[in-house]
C-alpha positions, 0 to 999 in steps of 0.5 A, spaced: 593 105 344 588 100 342 591 095 340 593 096 347 587 095 350 586 089 346 592 085 348 590 087 355 584 085 353 585 078 350 589 077 356 583 076 361 582 068 362 577 067 357 571 065 362 573 071 366 573 075 358 565 072 356 561 073 363 563 080 364 564 082 357 556 079 356 554 082 363 556 089 361 553 089 354 547 086 357 547 093 362 548 097 357 543 094 352 538 095 358 540 102 360 540 103 353 533 100 352 534 095 347 532 089 352 527 090 357 529 086 364 522 083 365 525 079 358 532 077 361 530 074 369 529 068 371 521 065 372 519 057 372 513 058 369 515 061 363 522 057 361 517 053 361 514 055 356 520 054 353 525 061 353 529 058 357 534 063 355 532 066 362 536 062 364 542 064 362 539 071 361 537 072 370 546 071 371 547 077 366 544 082 369 545 085 374 541 092 374 541 099 372 549 103 371 549 106 378 554 104 384 552 098 386 553 096 379 560 098 378 561 094 385 558 088 382 563 088 376 569 090 380 568 084 386 565 079 379 571 081 374 577 080 380 575 074 384 573 071 378 579 072 376 582 071 381 580 063 382 580 062 374 588 065 374 590 061 381 586 054 383 584 053 376 588 055 372 590 050 366 583 047 369 578 051 365 573 045 364 573 045 372 572 052 373 566 051 368 564 045 372 563 050 379 560 054 375 554 049 372 553 046 378 553 054 382 547 056 378 544 049 377 544 051 383 541 057 386 537 056 379 534 050 384 532 053 391 530 060 386 525 057 385 521 057 392 524 063 394 523 067 387 529 070 387 528 074 378 536 076 378 542 071 380 548 074 378 549 077 385 549 070 389 553 068 382 558 073 385 557 072 391 558 063 391 565 066 387 568 070 393 566 064 398 570 060 394 576 063 393 576 066 400 576 059 403 581 056 398 585 063 401 583 063 408 590 066 411 591 072 405 590 078 408 586 082 404 585 090 404 578 093 401 579 099 396 585 101 401 580 103 407 581 097 412 584 090 412 582 082 413 582 076 412 578 074 405 573 068 410 570 075 411 569 078 404 564 074 402 560 078 409 562 084 406 557 083 400 553 083 404 554 090 408 554 092 402 548 089 400 544 092 405 547 099 404 546 099 395 539 096 395 536 092 402 536 086 400 542 080 402 538 074 399 541 073 393 548 073 397 546 069 402 543 063 398 550 065 395 553 064 401 550 056 402 551 055 395 558 057 394 560 053 402 555 047 399 561 046 393 566 048 398 565 042 403 563 036 396 570 039 393 576 040 398 572 037 405 569 030 404 573 028 400 580 029 406 575 025 410 576 018 411 572 014 406 571 021 402 571 022 395 569 026 389 562 026 388 563 033 382 567 031 377 569 034 370 566 029 363 572 029 361 569 030 353 570 037 357 576 036 358 580 034 351 575 041 349 576 046 354 584 045 356 587 040 352 588 032 350 594 032 353 591 032 360 591 027 364 584 023 364 586 020 371 586 028 374 584 029 380 585 036 384 592 035 387 593 038 395 597 044 393 589 046 390 587 044 398 585 052 403 591 055 404 595 052 398 594 058 394 596 066 396 593 071 392 590 077 392 591 084 396 595 085 402 600 079 404 600 072 406 599 070 414 607 067 417 608 060 417 608 061 426 601 067 425 598 060 421 599 056 427 597 061 433 590 062 428 589 055 427 590 056 435 585 061 438 
């Protein structure tokens, strides 16, 4: 049994496995009073005073154990894994660059609007990017109702209203997710467009191995609608045409 659990754990893609595990372990440490959440939150003045760990720990704490925490972990694990095994399959370095880019933007914005914990916002960004790259996937929400993937980030906003009453983090996550989607999936396909965000070659060599093409650029199938991972079913071509005409 223990071996089976271990095998299942190590089948999870590396970035999803490390990030989700870090979030769970951090929450357990706070719940057991081993660590104070005050030591984890993002505070620019304290960062400038040398407490640089706050740049990372603010993404690891989602609140005390409760239904809101479990929902956050479900969405984080599920859609982080969907992206890592989907449009970022074999491109761990690209996935890390996306997370670094999103985290940096979130930290910059939070400096002005005073968001202290950014895990919710980063999760929403991940969900947003997945939803825009899979616009025709019909997603079933815990078996209750079905909708197309682009509506999913707004479901997260609704859940935030229900569980903690604050939607600022989710809205910021949607904005940052759209910025990433635009510069990676929209702008390069426009006349005269080009990639504004490129993965350093040393990261490709370290995380993806030397066999990767150094001239790699995202392929057309990496663009929105190229993948069909997720719950529910992919719309048929004639249904897609009807959607686009509407």
